[in-house]
ZATI-216645 format. One record per residue: residue in one letter; x, z negated, y negated of N, C-alpha, C in turn. Coordinates in steps of 0.02 Angstrom, whole numbers, plus 32768, in hexadecimal, padded with zeros to 4 digits. Layout:
! residues N
AXZYXZYXZY
...
This chain:
! residues 460
X80298000803B800080008000802B80007FC2
X801780257F90803F802B7F548019800B7F1A
X803B80087EE0801B7FED7EA480237FA27EA0
X80017F837E6F80087F3B7E647FEC7F127E9E
X80097ED77EA57FF67EAA7EDC7FCF7E6F7EC0
X7F947E637EDC7F6B7E297ECB7F697DFC7F08
X7F837DC07F027F8A7D927F3A7F567D5B7F36
X7F337D507F6D7F017D1B7F717F217CDE7F92
X7F227CA57F707F407C697F8C7F0F7C2E7F83
X7F1D7BF97FA67EF57BBC7FA07EFA7B947FE0
X7EDE7B587FDE7EDF7B2E80197EB17B4B804F
X7EB57B32808C7E8A7B4C80C27E3F7B4080B3
X7E177B7080CB7DCE7B6A80CD7DAD7B688088
X7DC97B8C80577DA77B9280177D857BD78011
X7D887BFF80477D677C4080477D927C7A8030
X7DD47C7480397E017CAA80237DF37CEB8049
X7DEB7CE6808C7DDF7D2280B47D9B7D4180A6
X7D697D1780997D277D3180877D2B7D588045
X7D507D3B80157D5A7D5D7FD57D817D9E7FDE
X7DB57D9C80077DDD7DD880167DB17E0F8033
X7D897DFE80667D5D7E3080867D2B7E4C8054
X7D117E2280297CE07E397FF77D017E687FC5
X7D3F7E5A7FB37D627E847F827D737EC97F9E
X7D837ECD7FDE7D977F0E7FFB7D5C7F32801A
X7D237F1080207CE87F31803A7CE57F398084
X7D0B7F1280AA7D087F1480F27D207ED1810E
X7D0D7EC3814C7D217E84816C7D637E8E8191
X7D997E86816C7DDB7E9181897DFB7E4F819E
X7DF57E1B81747E0F7DD981867DDB7DB581B0
X7DF27D9181E27DC67D69820C7DAC7D2E81E3
X7D6A7D2381E57D4C7CED81BF7D247CC081EF
X7D3A7C8281F67D157C50821B7D157C1081F2
X7CE67BE382017CDA7BA981D67D067B6E81E8
X7D477B7981EE7D767B4281F37DBA7B5A81DC
X7DE57B2B81C57E247B3F81A67E577B5A81D7
X7E857B8381BB7EBF7B9981E17EB47BD8820A
X7E7D7BFD81FE7E707C3982257EA07C718212
X7EA97C7E81D17ED87CB281BB7F1F7C9781C0
X7F4C7CBD81E07F917CA781E87FC27CD681C8
X7FB27D1681C47FE07D4781A97FC57D648168
X7FF07D8681437FDA7DAB81097FB17DE88120
X7F777DF381037F4D7E2C81137F457E5680D5
X7F5A7E9580D87F5D7EC2809F7F217EF280A0
X7F087F0480667ED47F3880607ECF7F4E8018
X7EAB7F85800E7EA17F9F7FCA7E5B7F8B7FB2
X7E587F707F767E187F5F7F567E0A7F937F20
X7DCC7FAA7F1B7DB87FDD7EEA7D7C7FC57EC1
X7D7E7FD27E807D477FBF7E547D4A7FEB7E16
X7D12800C7E067D0D80367DCA7D4780687DC5
X7D55808C7DFB7D8980BF7DFE7DCF80A37DF2
X7DD680627DFE7E1880437DFC7E2880287E42
X7E6880257E537E7C800D7E957EBC7FE47E8F
X7EC27FB17EB97EFE7F897EBC7F037F6B7F02
X7F3D7F537F147F477F357F567F397EEA7F52
X7F0F7ED37F807F007E8B7F837F187E707FC6
X7F327E347FC67F4F7E1680027F2F7DD28010
X7F147DCB804B7EFA7D8B80627F337D648083
X7F367D2380757F6B7CFA80927F4D7CBE80B5
X7F767C9E80DD7F607C6180FF7F5A7C2780CD
X7F387BF380E17F327BB980B67F747B9480AE
X7F807B7C80727FBE7B5680657FB17B0C8074
X7FD57AF280A57FCF7AAB80B580027A83808C
X7FEA7A4D806E80187A248045804F7A078070
X803D79EE80AB806D79D180DA806579F3811E
X80897A2A812A80837A4D816A80917A1F81A5
X806B7A2781DB807279FB821580967A1C824F
X80A27A5D824C80C67A7F828280EC7ABA8266
X81117ADC8291813C7B13827A81147B4E825F
X80D97B5A827D80B17B92826580997B85821E
X80807B4A821180697B3981CE80A37B3B819C
X80DE7B2681B281197B288187812B7B708175
X812C7B9D81A7813C7BE3819B81067C048170
X80C87BF2817C80917C0D8154809B7BFB810B
X80A97BBC80FE80B17BA580B980EB7BC98097
X81237BD080BA815E7BF2809E814D7C3B808F
X812B7C5D80BD811A7CA480B380EE7CAD8075
X80BD7C81806C80907C86803380B67C797FF2
X80DD7C437FF181007C307FB481337C657FA0
X81537C857FD281817CBC7FC3815C7CF77FA5
X81207D057FBF80FA7D3E7FA780DF7D347F61
X80D27CF57F4F80BA7CE77F0B80EB7D027ED7
X812B7CFB7EE5815E7D117EB581607D5D7EAD
X81467D827EE081487DCB7EDF81077DEA7EC4
X80D27DC17EBD80917DDB7EAA808D7DEC7E60
X80637E1C7E5080557E2D7E0A801F7DFF7DEC
X7FF37DE77E187FBE7DBA7E027FAA7D8F7E3D
X7F9F7D4F7E327F8B7D217E667F447D097E59
X7F197D0E7E8D7ED77CF07E8A7EDC7CAD7EAE
X7ED97C777E877EDD7C347EA47E957C1D7EB1
X7E827C1C7EF07E3D7C0D7F037E357BC37F12
X7E047BA37EF27DF57B5D7EFE7DAB7B577F11
X7D987B1D7F297D537B107F3F7D277B007F04
X7CFB7B2E7EF17CCF7B247EB87C927AF97EC8
X7C8E7AE37F067C557AB97F1A7C697A707F20
X7CA37A647F3E7CB87A1F7F4B7CF07A077F1F
X7D0C7A337EF57D407A1E7EC77D867A1F7EE5
X7DB479FC7EC37DFB7A017ED27E1279CB7F03
X7E4C79D97F227E6E79A87F4D7EB779A87F39
X7EDE797D7F597F2579787F497F4979B97F59
X7F3179DE7F8C7F507A1E7F9E7F4A7A517F66
X7F117A507F437F087A7D7F0A7F3B7A6F7ED3
X7F467A2F7EC47F767A1D7E907FBD7A2F7EA6
X7FCB7A277EE6800D7A387F02801A7A837EF9
X7FE87AAD7F0B7FEF7AF67F057FF47B0B7EBC
X7FCB7AED7E917FCC7AFE7E4A80107AF07E2B
X802E7AB97E3F80707AA77E2580A47ADC7E36
X80A27AF47E7480D27B287E8880C57B697E63
X80867B7C7E5C80757BBB7E3A808D7BBA7DF2
X80847B817DD1809B7B7D7D8B80E67B857D87
X810B7B687DB681547B6E7DB7816B7BB57DC6
X81427BDA7DEE81557C1E7E0181517C4E7DC5
X812B7C3C7D9281287C657D5681017CA57D5D
X80D37CA87D8E80AA7CE47D9680677CDB7D73
X80467D147D6480057D107D447FD07CFE7D78
X7FA37CD07D657F737CB47D957F2D7CB97D7A
X7EFE7CC87DA67EB77CC17D987E9C7C8A7DC5
X7E7D7C587DA87E607C217DCE7E197C357DE2
X7E0D7C397E247DCD7C4F7E3E7DAB7C167E62
X7D707C037E497D497BCE7E697D177BEE7E98
X7D267BEF7ED87CF97C0D7F0A7CC57BDA7F21
X7C917BF27F417C597BC87F597C347BA77F1F
X7C327BCA7EE67C127BAE7EAA7BCB7BC77EA2
X7BA87BD27EDB7B637BEB7ED67B337BB67EB9
X7B457B757EC17B1E7B407EA17B347B387E58
X7B187B617E2B7B317B667DE77B317B247DC2
X7AF97AFF7DC57AF47AC07DA07B287A8E7DB7
X7B2F7A877DF97B617A597E147BA77A6D7DFE
X7BB57AAF7E017BF77AC77DED7C047AB77DA4
X7BD57AC67D777BDF7ABB7D2F7BE77A717D1E
X7BBF7A477D3F7BBF7A007D2D7BF679D87D4D
X7C0679E87D8D7C3379BC7DB37C7879DB7DC1
X7C7A7A1B7DCF7CB87A397DE77CE17A597DAF
X7CC17A807D847CE47AA57D517D107A7A7D25
X7CF87A417D0B7D247A177CE17D637A017D04
X7D5E79F57D467D9779DE7D6D7DCC7A157D73
X7DB67A547D767DE47A8C7D827E157A957D49
X7E037A817D0D7E317A897CD47E6E7A5D7CDB
X7E697A297D067EA379FC7D0F7EDC7A1F7D33
X7ECF7A5A7D507F057A807D717F337AA27D3F
X7F1B7AA97D027F447AC87CCE7F4D7B137CD7
X7F1B7B357CF57F1F7B7D7D037EEA7BA57CDD
X7ECE7B897CA97E9F7BAD7C7F7E587BAB7C98
X7E2F7BD97C7D7DE87BDA7C8E7DDD7BF37CD5
X7DB77BCE7CFC7DA87BE57D417D727C1A7D40
X7D737C467D737D3F7C797D7C7D167C647DB8
X7CD77C4F7DAD7CAD7C3A7DE67C927C767E0C
X7C987C767E4E7C7D7CAB7E787C607C8D7EB7
X7C397CB57EDA7C237CA47F1E7C2E7CE27F48
X7C667CE27F6D7C767D1C7F967C427D267FCC
X7C2A7CF07FE97BFA7CF5801F7BB97D148007
X7BA47D037FCA7B657D1C7FAF7B6E7D567F7E
X7BAD7D6E7F787BBD7DA87F4E7BA87D9D7F05
X7BB87D637EEA7BA57D537EA57BE27D527E77
X7BDA7D737E3E7C0C7D737E077C4E7D947E1A
X7C4D7DBF7E4D7C8A7DE37E5F7C9D7E167E2A
X7C6B7E2F7E067C797E617DD27CA77E437D9C
X7C987E067D877CC37DE77D547D0A7DDE7D6D
X7D107DCB7DAD7D537DC27DCA7D787E047DCA
X7D587E3A7DE17D787E7C7DE27D8C7E927D9C
X7D5F7E8A7D6C7D6E7E9F7D287DA97E797D0B
X7DAE7E3A7D1A7DE67E127D017E277E277D22
X7E257E347D637E617E4B7D877E7A7E8C7D69
X7E4C7EBB7D607E5E7EFD7D457E7A7EF67CFE
X7E5C7ECC7CD67E747EC17C917EBB7EA57C92
X7EC97E767CBF7F0C7E587CC37F407E8B7CDA
X7F2F7EB27D0E7F5F7EE27D2A7F6C7F1C7CFA
X7F377F367CDB7F417F6D7CAC7F667F547C6E
X7F5D7F147C5E7F837EF67C277FCE7EF37C35
X7FE07EF57C7580267EF77C8980417F3E7C8B
X80167F6F7C7C802D7FB57C7A801E7FDD7CB8
X7FFA7FC17CE87FEA7FE57D267FB180177D1B
X7FB980527D387F8380837D397F5E807C7D7C
X7F2380607D797EFE80507DB67ECE80877DCB
X7EC980BD7DA47E9A80F37DB57EAE81137DF7
X7E7D81217E217E8C81417E617E6581817E69
X7E7F81AD7E947E5E81EC7EA27E2B81E17EDA
X7DF582077ED77DC382027F0D7DDB82247F4D
X7E1482497F487E2F82697F837E4F82357FB0
X7E5182437FEF7E6F8215801F7EB88209800F
X7ECB81C980087F1081B87FF67F3781A78036
X7F7881B180307FA7819C80657F9681BD80A8
X7F7A81FA80A77F68821B80E57FA6822F810D
X7FE0822F80EC801D8242810E803E82078133
X802281CC812B803F8192814D803B819B8199
X8071818681BB807081818204805A813A8214
X801F81338230800380F0823D801880D88282
X8039809E82838057808482C0803B803F82CF
X801D8035830980047FF4831E80337FD88353
X80467F99834B806E7F75837D803E7F4B83A6
X80397F5A83E7800A7F358411802E7F19844F
X800F7EE9846D802A7ECA84A880077E8884B6
X80157E6B84EF7FF77E2A84FD80197DF484D3
X7FFE7DB884D0801B7D8484A580647D7484B6
X80897D67848180CE7D4F848780FF7D8184A5
X80F47DC2849981257DF484AE81567E058475
X814B7DE6843B817A7DEF840381637E2383D1
X81217E2E83CB81087E61839C811A7E508354
X810E7E128340811B7DFF82FA81667E0182EA
X818F7DEC831A81D87DEF830F81EF7E378306
X81D47E64833181E67EAB832B81CB7EC882EA
X818E7EB582D981707ECA829A819C7EB8825F
X81B47E7A825E81E07E63822882237E878228
X823E7E958264827E7EB7826882787EFE824D
X82407F1F825C82367F638244822D7F6581F9
X820B7F3381DE81FC7F32819782347F13816E
X82607EEE818F82957ECC816B827A7E95813E
X82447E75815582257E41812D820A7E0B815B
X81F07DD7813D81D57DA08164818C7D948151
X81667DCA814781207DC3813280F47DA8816B
X81057DBA81AA80DD7DA281E280FB7D6181FC
X80D07D31820D80E77CF1822781017CFB826E
X813C7CE0827D815A7CE882BF81657CA482DE
X81507C9B831C815D7C5D8340815E7C6C838A
X81707C3B83B281717C4383FB812F7C2F841A
X80FD7C2083F280BC7C0B840B808F7C488414
X80777C568451804C7C90845B800E7C8C842E
X7FF87CC584137FBB7CC683EB7FC57CB583A3
X80037CB78389800F7CA683437FED7CD88314
X7FF37D1983247FD57D4C82F97F8B7D54830B
X7F607D5582D77F197D5D82E37EFE7D9A82BF
X7F107DA482807EF77DDD825A7F267E188261
X7F0B7E56825F7F387E8F82597F5B7E8C8215
X7F9B7E9A82147FC17E9981D67FDB7EDF81C7
X7FC27EFE81927FD67F418181800E7F3F814D
X80427F66815880797F69812980937FB18124
X80917FCD80EA80AB801080DF80F4800D80CE
X811C803980EC8164803A80E0817D808180E2
X81AF809080BA81CE80D280B8821280CE80DA
X821D80F6810E825C80F78132827481408135
X82AC814D811782C981908116829681C480FE
X827681B480C6824781E180A4820781EE80CC
X81F881C380FD81B981C78122819181878116
X8150818F810C8125815581018104813F8142
X810980FF815280EB80E2818D80BD80AA8179
X808680A3819C805B806A8194805E804381D6
X8080800A81D580877FE18211804E7FAF8215
X80337FA882507FFB7F7A825B80107F498291
X801E7F0B827D802D7ED682AD7FEB7EBA82C4
X7FE37EAD83057FA37E98831F7FAA7E598349
X7F717E3883547F707DFE83807F7C7E1383C8
X7F977DE683F07FA17DF484377F5E7DFA845A
X7F587E2D84857F1A7E3784A97F187E0B84E7
X7EEA7DDB84E77EE37DAE851F7EB07DCA8552
X7EB27DAD858E7E817DC085C07E3B7DAB85AA
X7E097DD685B57DC57DC585A17DAC7D8785C4
X7DC47D7B86017DAB7D4386287DBD7D00860B
X7DF17CFD85E07E067CBC85C57DF47CB5857B
X7DCD7CE585617DB97CE3851B7D727CC98515
X7D697C9684ED7D277C7984E27D007CA484B0
X7CC07CB084BF7C977CD884927C927CB7844D
X7C9C7CDE84187C977CC483D47CD77CA383BC
X7D0B7CA383E57D4A7C8183D27D747CAF83A6
X7DA97C9183897DD87CB883607DF77CEF838B
X7E087CDF83CB7E297D1083F67DFC7D4C8402
X7DB97D4084077D8B7D7884117D8C7DA783D5
X7D897D8A83997D8B7DB3835C7DCE7DD78357
X7E057DB6836A7E477DD483677E4B7E118395
X7E2F7E0B83D27E2F7E4484007E087E7F83E4
X7DCF7E7183C57DA77EA783A77DCF7EC98370
X7DF17EA283457E187EBE830F7E537EE78329
X7E717ED0835F7EAA7EF4837C7E947F388396
X7E5B7F3A83B77E407F7A83CF7E337FA98395
X7E187F8E835E7E0C7FB783227E4E7FD08305
X7E837FA783097EC47FBD82F07EDF7FF6831A
X7ED47FF3835B7EE9802A83877EC5806A8373
X7E84806483677E5C809E83557E7380BD8313
X7E8D809482E67EA380AC82A57EE880CC82A9
X7F0F80BB82DC7F5580D082E07F5C811882F8
X7F96813582E87FAB817583057FD681688343
X8006813B833A8035812A8370802E80E08381
X802980D183C18024808C83D88064807A83FE
X8087804883E580C2802F840780AB7FF88437
X80B080058478809A7FD684AB80D57FA984BD
X80D27F6A84A681097F3B84B181027F1884F4
X81397F168519813C7EF4855A81767EC38559
X816A7E888572819F7E55857681CE7E6885AF
X820B7E7C859D823B7E9485CF82517E5D85FE
X82487E1F85EB825B7DE7861782297DDD864F
X81ED7DF9864881B87DF0867A81A57E30869D
X81BA7E69868381A87EA886A181607EBC868F
X81487EF186AE81057F0C869F80D07EE686C6
X80A27EC786A3806D7EA086C1802B7EC686C1
X7FF97EAB86E37FB67EC986E47F997ECB869E
X7FA57E9686777F8B7E9486337FAD7EC98608
X7FEE7ED7861480107F0D85F07FEE7F5085FF
X7FDB7F5A863D7FB97F9886507F777FA0862B
X7F537F6886247F127F6B86017F1C7F7985B7
X7F4F7F5A859A7F5E7F6585537F707FAE8547
X7F9C7FC985717FB0800F856A7F74803E8576
X7F47802985A37F0D805185B17EDE80588576
X7EDC8025854B7EB38028850F7ECB806184E1
X7F0C806684DA7F28809B84AF7F1C80E084CD
X7F2780E6850F7F1D812685317ED4813A8530
X7EA8810A853B7E618118853E7E47813384FB
X7E66811D84C47E51813384827E79816F8468
X7EA1818C84947EC381CA84847EFA81C38450
X7F1F818C84527F54818184217F988192843F
X7FC681A78413800B81B184278028816C8437
X80558169846880708128847D80BC81298485
X80D980EF8478812080E38485812480A284AD
X814880A284E381518065850B818E804084F2
X8185800184DE81BB7FD984C181C87F9D84EE
X82047F9B850C82197F628533823D7F328504
X82197F0084ED82357ED084BD82587E9784E3
X82817E7184BE82AA7E3B84DB82DA7E588510
X82F37E948502831F7EB6853183607E8F853D
X83747E67850E83B27E3F851683AC7E0F8550
X836F7DFB856383657DCB859983467DEB85D7
X83457E2D85DA83257E508613834D7E448653
X832C7E3D868C83507E3486CB83797E7286DD
X83AD7E68870283DD7E9E871183BC7ED88736
X838B7EC88763836C7EFF878A83457F2F875D
X83277F14872783007F3E86FA832E7F6B86D0
X836C7F5686C7839B7F7D869F83B27FBD86C3
X83A67FC1870383B67FFD8729838480338715
X839C806B86FB837180A086E2834180BB8717
X835A80C28755832F80DC878B82F780AB879A
X8307806B879C82D4803787A982A180368772
X82B9803B8734828C803986FA825E807686FA
X827980B08709825180ED870B821B80E98740
X822C80CF877B81FB80C787B081C48096879D
X81D78060877B81A6802D87668174804B8736
X818C80748707815F809386D6813380C786F8
X815080F0872481298122874880F381038774
X810180C6878D80D280A487BA809D807E8793
X80B3805687618085802887408068804386FF
X808A807386E08071809186A2806D80DD86A9
X805880F386E48056813B86F4802A816286C3
X7FF7814186A87FC88164867C7FE581728636
X801D815286258040816385E7808B816F85F5
X809A8189863180E181938643810281CA861B
X80DA81EC85F180F7821F85C4811481FF8584
X810F81BD857E8123819B8541816E818D853E
X818D8192850281D3817D84FB81D98133850B
X8211811F8527821F80D98538825880BF850C
X824E808684EC8280806A84BE828D802284D0
X82CC800D84CC82DE7FC784D782EF7FA78494
X82D27F6D848682DE7F4A844782EF7F018454
X83157EE5842683247E9E842783237E8483DF
X82F17E5B83D082ED7E3F838D83237E0A8383
X83367DE983B9836B7DB683B483AD7DD683A0
X83BD7E0F83BF83FB7E3283B083F17E68837A
X83B17E708365839F7EA1833183B77EE88344
X83A57EFC838083B87F3E8399837A7F6583AE
X837E7FA683AC83497FD283C583197FEB8391
X831D7FD2835382ED7FE7832082F48031830F
X83328049830B833C809182FC832180BD8334
X832C80A78373831180CD83AC82C580CD83AB
X82A880958399825F80908397824280BE8362
X826180C08326824980EC82F2824E81358306
X828581468328828D818B83408257819C8374
X8247816D839F8214817883D281CF818083B2
X81C18158837F8182815C835B817B81A1833A
X81B181B8831B81B181FB82FC81A482318330
X81C5822A836981BE825C839E8176825D83B8
X8159822283C38114821E83DD80E3823A83AA
X80EE822B836A80C18244833680C682908330
X810382AA8336810C82F3833480E48315836D
X80E582F683A880BF831183E08074830C83D2
X806082D483B6801A82C583A87FFB82F78378
X80248314834D800B834283198021838A8325
X803F8398835F805B83DB836C8024840D837A
X802B8449835D7FFB84808366802084BA8387
X800784D183C08027850683E68002854883DA
X8026857F83CD800585C083C37FDE85D58401
X7FA685F583F77F7B860B842E7F9F863C845C
X7FC78667843E7FEB86998467801A86788498
X803C86428482806B861F84AF804685FC84E7
X800C85E084D77FE485BD85097FCC85ED853F
X7FB48628852B7F998658855B7FD086788585
X800B868085688044869A858F8057866785C4
X8057862785B2806885F285E2803285EE8618
X7FF285F486047FBC85F086357FC186298667
X7FD1866486507FD8869E867D800F869386B0
X80488679869A807F866A86C8806A863486FA
X8048860186E1803485C9870B800385DE8741
X7FD3860887307FA0861D87607FBD86488798
X7FF3866A878A8014869287BE8034866487F2
X804D862B87DB807085FC8808803F85CC8829
X800C85B688027FDD8584881A7F96859E880F
X7F7B85C5883E7F3885E188367F0385AA8830
X7ECE85B6880B7E98858588047E75857A8846
X7E548540884D7E318532888C7DF1855B8893
X7DD6855B88CF7D97857E88DD7D5E854C88DA
X7D28855E88B77CEE853388B27CAF855D88BE
X7C84854788EB7C47856B88FA7C5485B08915
X7C8A85B989397C9B85FA89577CBE86288926
X7CC7861388E87CE8863D88B77D2486188898
X7D58863D888C7D92861F886C7D8686188821
X7D9685DD88077D8F85D287BF7DBF8600879A
X7DA4862387687DCD865287437DD5863B86FA
X7E14863586E57E238623869F7E3086628677
X7E0C866A86407E1386A886197E39869E85D7
X7E3C866085BF7E588657857C7E64860C8571
X7E9685FB85487EA285B685357EB985B584EC
X7EA3858384C77EB8857B84827EB88531846F
X7EE3851F84417EE384DA84297EB184D383F0
X7E8584A183F57E4F849983C47E558459839C
X7E88843083A87E8D83F383827ED083D0838B
X7EDE83A2835D7F19837783617F02832E8357
X7F31830183627F2482B8835C7EE882A18386
X7EE882AB83C77F1C82C883F27F12831483F9
X7F43833684187F3C837D84267F03838A8457
X7ED883B984457E9F83CB84707EA38416847F
X7E9D842784C07EA1846D84D67E60848084F8
X7E4584BA84E47E0784D385027E18850E8530
X7E018508856F7E0A853E85A17DC6855F85AC
X7DC585A185AB7D8885C685B97D8A85DC8602
X7D5385CE86277D5085DC866F7D118605867D
X7D10862886B67CD8865486C77CAA863586FC
X7CB785F887107C8A85D6873F7C7585938721
X7C37857F87327C1D854287157C328503873C
X7C52850D87747C6784D3879C7C9E84AD8778
X7C9D846C87837CCD844187627D14844E877B
X7D44844F874E7D8A845787607DA18415877E
X7DBC841487BB7DD083D687DB7E0483AF87B1
X7E02836D87B77E2E834387907E778351879D
X7E88835E87DC7ECF836B87EB7EE783AC87CC
X7EB983DE87C77ECE841D87A87ED08415875C
X7EA683EA87407EAA83DB86F97EEF83BD86E9
X7F06839087157F488373870A7F7E83A88710
X7F7483D8873D7FA5840F87427FA784388702
X7F6E844186E27F6C846686A37F918440866C
X7F8A83FD866B7FB083D5863A7FFB83DD8648
X800C83D98687805383E18699806C84278685
X80418459868B8053849C86768065849D862C
X803D847D8603804A847A85BB808B845685AE
X8095841D85D080D283F585C48111841985DE
X810B843C86168145845C8634815584A18616
X812184C78606812B850C85EE812D851185A2
X810B84E4857F810584EA8536812F84B48513
X811C8476851D813D843E84FB812E83FF8522
X815F83D2852981548394855081248363852E
X8117836C84EE80EA833F84CA80FB82F584D7
X813982DF84CC8149829984D9811F826984AF
X8100823A84D080DA820784AD8091821884A1
X807C825584AC80378268849B800E827A84D9
X7FCF826184DC7FA2827885107F8A82BE8500
X7F7082E085327F55832485297F0D83248540
X7EE0833B85167E9A834085277E8A8388853B
X7E62838F856F7E4D83D185877E0183D78584
X7DEA8411856E7DA3842185707D9A84638594
X7D60846B85B57D5384A885DA7D1084C585C4
X7D10850585B27CD38527859C7CC5856285CA
X7C87856285E27C728599860E7C6185D685E4
X7C7D860E85F77C73864D85D27C50867F85FF
X7C16869885E87BF286CA860D7BE1870485DE
X7C01873C85EA7BFB877785BF7C0887648576
X7BD7876D85487BE4876085027BCE871A84EC
X7BB286F5851B7B9986B285087BCB867D851F
X7BD2864984F57BFC861185067BCF85D3850F
X7BD685B585497BAF857885567BDF85408569
X7BDC850B85447C0784D285557BE984AC858F
X7C12849D85BF7BFB847385F77C07842985EA
X7C1D841A85AA7C2583D485947C5283AC85C3
X7C8283CF85DF7CB183AB860A7CF483A785E6
X7D0E836C85DF7D4E836385BF7D73832B85E1
X7DB4832B85D87DDD82F585F57E1A82EC85CA
X7E3E82B785D77E7B82AA85B17EAF828E85E0
X7EEE828E85C97F22827085F27F65827A85D2
């Protein structure tokens, strides 16, 4: 995301994520009615009256952190305050201030950044005016702006004040109605809990925006971060670890995290499937990779914690067999070894992402496809169905992201699955290996001058 940064800070459970979601017009941050749900910075673009700026939701600032996660959260937020163009300091407009509010206000004043004091949950106007508002002036941060994010009240005043402050700093907030950042390569990092996604995310970005710990399930919200590497724009999406459905309680944070992670996969172009090299490929790894393949995304297999991998896995032949056996459905993917501890493999991973994305967007000329099909049919004749041999008359590529190929046939019988796989292999072997990208096939029955789709398609 580009442009000025507006950072939302405050103690836990004052409605920061609800306000964030209301400002961006979608439910991106997880919102539940108890503190500590948001753990990472969550980035998005907010738009109002043809103006746009980047807004960031942060975790609650604890005055006295009780564990390493809360300590890292507090440090990440306080570091970000210094980088922000404008800080929205959110307090409870219903119940008033606590010692944590005064603690945060003191730090913000020392940081020297411009602040807007936002009193959320102020839907009870009389109570706010009589009991809460006078108290808020004791923070020394100027006039508070009362809002109710949950009930969508007075957000216009907040937006107008933000825009006035940012444009007063010289920012041009006007945006085009055309799709922005369409050239970004969107990359989602997925895997089961505690495979090192956040550590790898931070290593790739060269920052510490995502909270990292050895406790499984630390990351809950998807964290989007745009970065330019060698004149290419990438949008990295760090996601929560995908747990087994059988151990997730309905309505829990983990359930919402899984839903968000699936949405992140759907938004991505390339999915980096992280596997803990110390444990090898598990059934849960297969399910995680299957989500990416099922949604037609380009994939890269990342063996993380390679520094601690067992000796047998380091044998290339053993590793190749393991992938062909356990990840056969994405065995066309590049394989990369990374170690966040030794800070190795990031360059290889970026190269693999580029290669997979190039495959994902590759367009093959129709003439080359039909020349390859003609050669292939001479070596591998089509099967016989209903007493007649299936005849292929033409093939053309009709889409990218992922690549989709349409074959025209003269029989209405379904093309067998094994022969469909042979056709994919034909494309990979005769045309291009398409490393990292699935290939979708469609078959259209052609009879004289009429084309009738038999609505049969497959992918792999």
